[in-house]
N, C-alpha and C positions, 0 to 999 in steps of 0.2 A: 503494499500500499505505501504510495507517496501522497505526499500533504506538500501543498504550495500554499504560501501566503502572498496575497496579491490585492491590491485595490480595498483593501480593507476588509478581505473576505478571505476564509480559509477552503481552499480547492482540495477536495480528496479524489484522489485517482486509484482507480483499482478495477481488476477485469470483473470484477462482481459486486453489485450493492443489495443483495438480498436481503429481507429482513432476517434479523438474528444472526447476521454477519458482524465481524468487527468493523469492516466501514460503515455499516448502517448504524452499529453503536458509537461510533466515533463521531457520524453526523449527529446524532439526537444529542449526544453529551455536549457537544459544541452549541447544538440550540438551546439546551436548558440553560447554559452558562451565557449565553446573549453572543454568543460568536456567528458571526454569518458566514453561512457556509455552502458551499457548492459541490455537488448537487445538496438540495435541502431534503429533507425525510419525505415530504409529499408530493416531491418530482420523482425519487426513488420508487414509491408506493405506484403512482400514477403510472411509469412507465412501463412497471413489469406485469400490470394485469392488463391481459391483452384489451377487452371490450373499453376500460377507462382510458388505456393510451391512445386507442384510436380516435377517441370521441375528443380528447386532448386535443391531438394532432387535427383532427377537422376542423376544431375553433381555431387554429392556429393556420388554417389553409392549407393544411397539406393534405393532398389524394391519398385517401383509406380505401380499404377493401371492406365491403357492406359485411356485418356481422350478426349473428344469431347464437341465443343462449340455448340450450335444449340439455335434455336427459337421454332423449333417444331419438327423435327424428333430425334426419338430415337429408339436405339437398345436394346431389352428386352432379359431377365431382366437386371435390370442397377442401380445405387444409382445416386440419383440425387441433385445438389447441386445450389442454386439461385447466382445469378452473380449481382443483383442491389446493391443500395446503403446500403438497410438497413438487405440484407442478412448475413448470420452468419454459418462459419462451423458448429458452434454446429446442426445446421439444416439440416440434410439430410434425403432421403427418399429413401427407398429400393423399387423399384416399378418391378412387375411383370406381370402384364396384360395391355393391352391398355387402359380399363375404368378407373383403378388407374393412370395408367401414365396421362393421359390427366388430370384429376383433380388435380396432383401433378405439373404438368407445367403451368397448370393457375394459381395455386400459386405462386410458384417461379417467374414465369415471370411477376406478375402483369397484368393479361390478356394480356399477349403478348408484354409488351411493354419493356421488357428488355430480353439479353440470359439467357442460363443456361448452367450448365454444368454438365456431364455426363460420368458416367464411367460403361463399361460394363463389367458383372460379371458372372461368371458360374452358372448354376443352384442349385450348393449345396453349394457356397460362402456363406460364415458369416461373418458379422462386428464383430470385437474385437476392446475393447477400453482399454487402460491404462494410466494411469497418469504420466507424466515425471517432476521429484524433480531435477535441474540442471542435468539432464542427468543420473538420478537413478529412478528406479521402484520396487517395493513390488508384491511380488506374480506373476510375470511374467518369463517366460521360459527364457532359455540363448540367443535365438533368437532375441526374442523381446527386452531384454537389450539391445541386441547389437545395435538393430536398434534406439532404445532410445537415446543410446548414441550417434550415427552418427547423430542424427537429433540435438541433442543439440549444438554439434560441427558448425553443419552448420548453425541452427537458431538461437543459444544463447536465447531462450526463458527460463528464471529459471524454468517458472510452464508452462503445456500445457498438454492438453489433447492429447494424438496419436489417431488417426482412422484408422484400416486397415481393410484390408479385407483379409481373409484366405479360400486357396481352395486347388486344390490337387497340386499345385506349392508354396505353401509356404504362406508367410505373403507379403502384398503389401501395402504401404502407400496412404491412400485414402484422408483425409486434417488432419490438425493441426487445435484444437479448444480451445476457452477458459475454464479454468477449474473456477469450483463455490467453494468456501472453504467450504461451507455448503455441497457438495458431497464427500469432502475426507474423506477417511475413517480414523478409528483411529489411524493405523498404519503409513498412509500417513500424516495425520496432525503431528504426532511425528516425522517423519522423516522430515520434511518440518523446524519444529521448531529446532530441531538438528542441521541439517546443516546451520541453519542462527546462532543460537548459537555460532557452533563452528566457523563459518568465522568471525563472530563480534570478538571473543576473541582473533582469531588469527590475525586479524588486528589492534588489539589495542596495 
């Protein structure tokens, strides 16, 4: 976990900000002590709960996937996310037939104990992922770079994976997910380090 002090704020940079993790508790502790912290605890909770994430993004004029919360029914093809306590936006499932959908729903609902979120997609839709580092991306088109910038302004997550659906109408946000340092490309790792070095030097 990296901590950066800048502009009277404390930035927490980590691969995950999930509830009950060290970064999350650090954010809450700072807020209780009156320290302005980025991201805030509400930013984190909003980002990692898919339906809330998409509604907040929509208010920021970011194109998003239409979503439905269900216990059993699903319209195919679709992308499915769990909504239980242990679910993570990193685990999404693209389902195209009934047999596959039943298996996925059984898994994400823990045998029907919890609801799930699904997003109806077209037959030709594909999932696209990109890493955002302080709202900046590497090897992404201008459209994705613009979306990443808007997402950073709305959610203030210094490090996040953006999951999008691409179809005939363009790109639509599907979810925001944690990033594993081990999965960052060499260029992304260098970008993160350079941004941290630049900001640390600027704040000293």
